[in-house]
C-alpha positions as CSV (number, residue, x, y, z in Angstrom):
1,M,-41.0,-88.6,23.3
2,S,-42.1,-85.1,22.6
3,R,-45.1,-84.4,20.3
4,V,-42.9,-82.7,17.8
5,S,-40.3,-85.6,17.7
6,R,-43.1,-88.2,17.6
7,A,-44.7,-86.4,14.7
8,L,-41.4,-86.1,12.8
9,W,-40.8,-89.9,13.1
10,I,-44.3,-91.0,12.4
11,G,-44.5,-88.7,9.4
12,S,-41.3,-90.1,7.8
13,V,-42.5,-93.7,8.4
14,L,-45.9,-93.0,6.8
15,L,-44.2,-91.4,3.8
16,A,-41.9,-94.4,3.4
17,T,-44.7,-97.0,3.7
18,G,-47.3,-94.9,1.9
19,A,-45.1,-94.3,-1.0
20,L,-45.3,-97.9,-2.2
21,P,-48.1,-97.6,-4.7
22,A,-48.6,-100.2,-7.4
23,R,-47.0,-98.6,-10.5
24,A,-48.3,-98.9,-14.0
25,Q,-46.6,-101.5,-16.1
26,A,-45.7,-101.4,-19.8
27,P,-48.2,-103.7,-21.6
28,G,-46.9,-107.3,-22.0
29,T,-43.7,-106.7,-20.1
30,G,-44.6,-106.8,-16.4
31,V,-42.0,-104.0,-15.9
32,P,-42.8,-100.4,-14.9
33,P,-42.2,-98.2,-18.0
34,A,-39.8,-95.8,-16.3
35,A,-38.0,-98.5,-14.1
36,A,-34.8,-98.3,-16.2
37,D,-34.6,-94.6,-15.5
38,L,-35.0,-94.8,-11.8
39,P,-31.9,-94.0,-9.7
40,A,-30.6,-96.6,-7.3
41,P,-30.7,-96.1,-3.5
42,N,-27.5,-94.9,-1.8
43,P,-27.7,-96.4,1.7
44,G,-25.8,-94.9,4.6
45,R,-26.6,-98.0,6.7
46,P,-25.8,-100.5,8.1
47,T,-22.1,-99.5,8.6
48,V,-20.9,-96.8,10.9
49,S,-19.3,-95.1,7.9
50,A,-21.6,-93.0,5.8
51,P,-21.0,-92.5,2.0
52,A,-19.5,-89.2,0.8
53,T,-21.8,-89.5,-2.3
54,L,-25.3,-88.1,-2.1
55,T,-28.7,-89.6,-2.9
56,A,-30.4,-88.8,-6.3
57,V,-31.5,-85.1,-6.6
58,G,-35.2,-84.7,-5.8
59,Y,-35.9,-88.2,-4.5
60,L,-36.7,-88.9,-0.8
61,Q,-34.7,-91.8,0.7
62,F,-35.7,-93.5,3.9
63,E,-33.4,-95.7,6.0
64,Q,-35.1,-97.8,8.7
65,G,-33.3,-100.1,11.2
66,F,-33.5,-102.2,14.3
67,L,-30.5,-102.8,16.6
68,F,-30.0,-105.2,19.6
69,A,-26.9,-104.6,21.8
70,R,-25.6,-106.5,24.8
71,T,-23.2,-105.7,27.6
72,S,-22.2,-102.1,27.5
73,G,-20.8,-99.7,30.2
74,Q,-24.2,-98.0,30.2
75,F,-26.6,-101.0,30.0
76,S,-26.9,-104.8,30.1
77,S,-29.0,-104.9,26.9
78,Q,-30.8,-102.5,24.6
79,A,-33.2,-102.9,21.6
80,S,-33.8,-99.8,19.6
81,L,-35.3,-98.4,16.4
82,N,-33.5,-95.9,14.2
83,Q,-34.5,-93.9,11.1
84,V,-32.8,-91.5,8.7
85,T,-34.6,-89.4,6.0
86,K,-32.5,-87.9,3.2
87,L,-33.4,-85.4,0.4
88,T,-30.8,-84.1,-2.0
89,V,-31.9,-80.7,-3.2
90,H,-28.8,-79.9,-5.3
91,P,-25.9,-82.1,-6.7
92,R,-23.8,-80.8,-3.9
93,L,-26.3,-80.5,-1.0
94,E,-28.3,-83.2,0.9
95,L,-30.6,-82.5,3.8
96,V,-30.7,-85.1,6.6
97,L,-33.1,-85.9,9.4
98,A,-32.0,-88.7,11.9
99,S,-33.9,-90.1,14.8
100,Q,-33.9,-93.0,17.3
101,P,-37.6,-93.0,18.2
102,Y,-37.6,-95.9,20.6
103,A,-35.1,-97.7,22.8
104,H,-35.8,-100.4,25.4
105,S,-32.9,-100.7,27.8
106,I,-32.0,-102.8,30.9
107,V,-29.8,-101.0,33.3
108,D,-28.8,-102.5,36.7
109,G,-31.7,-105.0,36.3
110,Q,-34.2,-102.3,35.7
111,S,-36.0,-101.9,32.3
112,A,-36.8,-98.5,30.7
113,N,-38.4,-97.3,27.5
114,D,-36.9,-94.1,26.2
115,F,-36.7,-91.8,23.3
116,A,-33.2,-91.3,22.0
117,G,-33.5,-88.1,20.1
118,V,-33.8,-86.3,16.7
119,S,-31.1,-84.5,14.8
120,A,-31.2,-82.5,11.6
121,G,-28.4,-81.3,9.3
122,A,-26.9,-81.4,5.9
123,Q,-24.1,-82.9,3.8
124,V,-22.2,-80.9,1.3
125,V,-20.0,-82.4,-1.5
126,L,-16.6,-80.7,-1.5
127,L,-15.1,-82.7,-4.4
128,H,-16.9,-84.9,-6.9
129,G,-15.0,-88.0,-7.8
130,Q,-15.4,-91.0,-10.0
131,G,-13.9,-94.5,-9.8
132,A,-10.6,-94.4,-8.0
133,K,-10.8,-90.6,-7.7
134,P,-12.5,-90.0,-4.3
135,T,-15.6,-88.1,-3.6
136,I,-15.1,-85.9,-0.5
137,S,-17.9,-84.4,1.5
138,A,-18.6,-82.8,4.9
139,N,-21.7,-83.0,7.0
140,Y,-23.1,-81.5,10.2
141,L,-25.9,-82.7,12.5
142,H,-27.5,-80.7,15.4
143,P,-30.0,-82.1,17.8
144,I,-33.6,-81.0,17.8
145,N,-34.4,-83.2,20.8
146,G,-31.6,-84.9,22.8
147,G,-33.6,-87.8,24.1
148,T,-33.1,-89.8,27.4
149,A,-32.0,-93.3,26.3
150,P,-28.5,-94.6,27.3
151,G,-26.1,-94.2,24.5
152,L,-23.9,-96.9,22.9
153,D,-20.1,-96.6,22.8
154,V,-20.0,-93.1,21.5
155,G,-22.1,-91.6,24.4
156,S,-24.4,-88.6,24.2
157,A,-23.4,-85.9,21.7
158,D,-25.1,-82.6,21.1
159,Q,-23.6,-81.9,17.7
160,L,-21.6,-83.9,15.1
161,A,-19.4,-83.0,12.2
162,T,-17.9,-85.5,9.7
163,L,-15.5,-85.5,6.9
164,L,-16.4,-88.3,4.5
165,V,-14.3,-89.9,1.7
166,S,-15.6,-92.5,-0.8
167,S,-14.0,-94.2,-3.8
168,D,-14.2,-97.3,-5.9
169,L,-11.0,-99.4,-6.3
170,G,-11.8,-102.1,-8.8
171,K,-14.6,-104.2,-7.3
172,F,-14.0,-102.8,-3.9
173,H,-15.9,-99.8,-2.6
174,V,-14.3,-97.8,0.3
175,D,-15.9,-95.4,2.7
176,T,-13.9,-93.7,5.4
177,N,-15.1,-91.0,7.9
178,L,-13.3,-88.7,10.3
179,I,-15.8,-87.6,13.0
180,I,-15.8,-84.9,15.7
181,T,-18.6,-84.6,18.3
182,S,-19.2,-82.5,21.4
183,Q,-19.9,-85.0,24.2
184,H,-21.2,-84.0,27.6
185,D,-22.6,-85.2,30.9
186,D,-24.1,-83.3,33.9
187,T,-20.8,-81.6,34.9
188,Q,-18.5,-81.4,31.9
189,R,-18.2,-81.2,28.1
190,R,-15.5,-82.7,26.0
191,T,-14.6,-83.1,22.3
192,Q,-14.8,-86.6,21.0
193,N,-13.1,-87.9,17.8
194,G,-13.6,-91.0,15.7
195,E,-12.4,-92.8,12.6
196,T,-14.1,-95.4,10.5
197,L,-13.0,-97.5,7.5
198,S,-15.5,-99.7,5.6
199,V,-14.6,-101.9,2.5
200,A,-17.5,-103.4,0.5
201,H,-17.4,-106.1,-2.2
202,P,-20.1,-107.8,-4.2
203,I,-20.6,-111.5,-3.3
204,M,-23.2,-114.0,-4.6
205,G,-25.8,-111.4,-5.5
206,A,-25.3,-109.4,-2.3
207,T,-22.7,-106.9,-1.0
208,L,-20.4,-107.8,1.9
209,A,-19.1,-104.9,4.0
210,V,-16.3,-105.2,6.6
211,E,-15.6,-102.2,8.8
212,I,-13.2,-101.2,11.5
213,W,-14.0,-98.2,13.7
214,R,-12.7,-96.3,16.7
215,F,-14.0,-93.5,19.0
216,S,-12.4,-91.8,21.9
217,Q,-14.3,-91.7,25.2
218,P,-13.1,-88.5,26.7
219,L,-15.5,-88.6,29.7
220,Q,-14.2,-92.0,30.7
221,G,-10.6,-91.4,29.7
222,S,-10.6,-94.4,27.3
223,S,-11.5,-95.4,23.8
224,C,-13.8,-97.9,22.1
225,A,-13.4,-99.8,18.9
226,G,-15.3,-102.5,16.9
227,L,-15.3,-104.8,14.0
228,L,-18.5,-104.8,11.9
229,I,-19.6,-107.3,9.3
230,A,-22.8,-106.8,7.2
231,L,-24.6,-108.0,4.1
232,S,-26.9,-106.0,2.0
233,H,-29.1,-107.1,-1.0
234,S,-31.1,-105.1,-3.5
235,A,-34.6,-106.6,-3.3
236,G,-35.9,-104.3,-6.1
237,R,-34.8,-101.2,-8.0
238,S,-35.7,-98.9,-5.1
239,F,-35.3,-101.3,-2.1
240,V,-32.2,-102.6,-0.2
241,I,-32.3,-104.9,2.8
242,D,-29.4,-105.4,5.2
243,G,-28.3,-107.2,8.3
244,G,-25.1,-107.9,10.3
245,F,-23.3,-107.7,13.6
246,N,-20.6,-105.7,15.4
247,K,-18.1,-107.1,17.9
248,G,-16.5,-104.7,20.4
249,L,-12.7,-104.8,20.5
250,T,-11.9,-103.0,23.8
251,S,-13.1,-103.5,27.3
252,T,-15.2,-100.3,27.2
253,S,-16.9,-101.2,23.9
254,T,-20.4,-102.7,23.7
255,H,-19.5,-106.5,23.5
256,W,-22.0,-107.5,20.8
257,S,-24.7,-105.8,18.7
258,F,-26.9,-107.2,15.9
259,F,-28.8,-105.1,13.4
260,G,-31.1,-105.3,10.4
261,G,-33.1,-102.9,8.3
262,F,-33.8,-101.5,4.9
263,T,-33.3,-98.5,2.6
264,Y,-36.1,-97.3,0.4
265,L,-35.8,-94.6,-2.4
266,V,-39.3,-93.3,-3.2
267,P,-39.5,-93.9,-7.0
268,K,-41.0,-90.5,-7.8
269,R,-39.1,-87.3,-8.1
270,L,-40.5,-84.4,-6.0
271,W,-39.8,-81.8,-8.7
């Protein structure tokens, strides 16, 4: 891991954990006086689909996760950490910093510890929606450091563009993404495309998400797909925990992956 990449990740983690001060409470209530005015987190995890809606303007949001995957075309197993920091600076503009600071992989019986890269970019709302009227956004991420860890099903991409659509249909929340990346190896570069569809529904105090996704694999001349099931739960006004699994649906997909993590919205506006 380069010094710059390490500093970016450590800084974001310190901000996330260091921004958990004990807040003053209203006398006799046990409740922070401004708690009712705090915006809720808007997690992009744990599904492959990301929401078209943005986080609250002026608030930092951190998304931390752990993933364990088994039986892929590139490795026997892999355990990795991932982190995304978001800051919306305008109702239509969100800044994004994404990283995978650590990945422990077993390839052909040999273990390796790698850094999987840092990317930065932005998401722009093209159309604000409400309820059944969809919100439509576009985002773009470009690598700051490409990393050396073996990739999952989608392979190594040096840039990524996504069209995102989100809407609420009764008690169901729907996110769908159309994704284009530039994929490469030592000798060639190809355009990769992907589609995702995630449907979420509240259940027993939590939210159940079921997702189907597919990506082309142009360097292998094939495609991969998966079925993802996840649960998330609000453990506080600013804190959401999640966990779940993904089952590969094609022979070139990672057979199984399991994940867990949290989303934290710092309860203090920066301006």
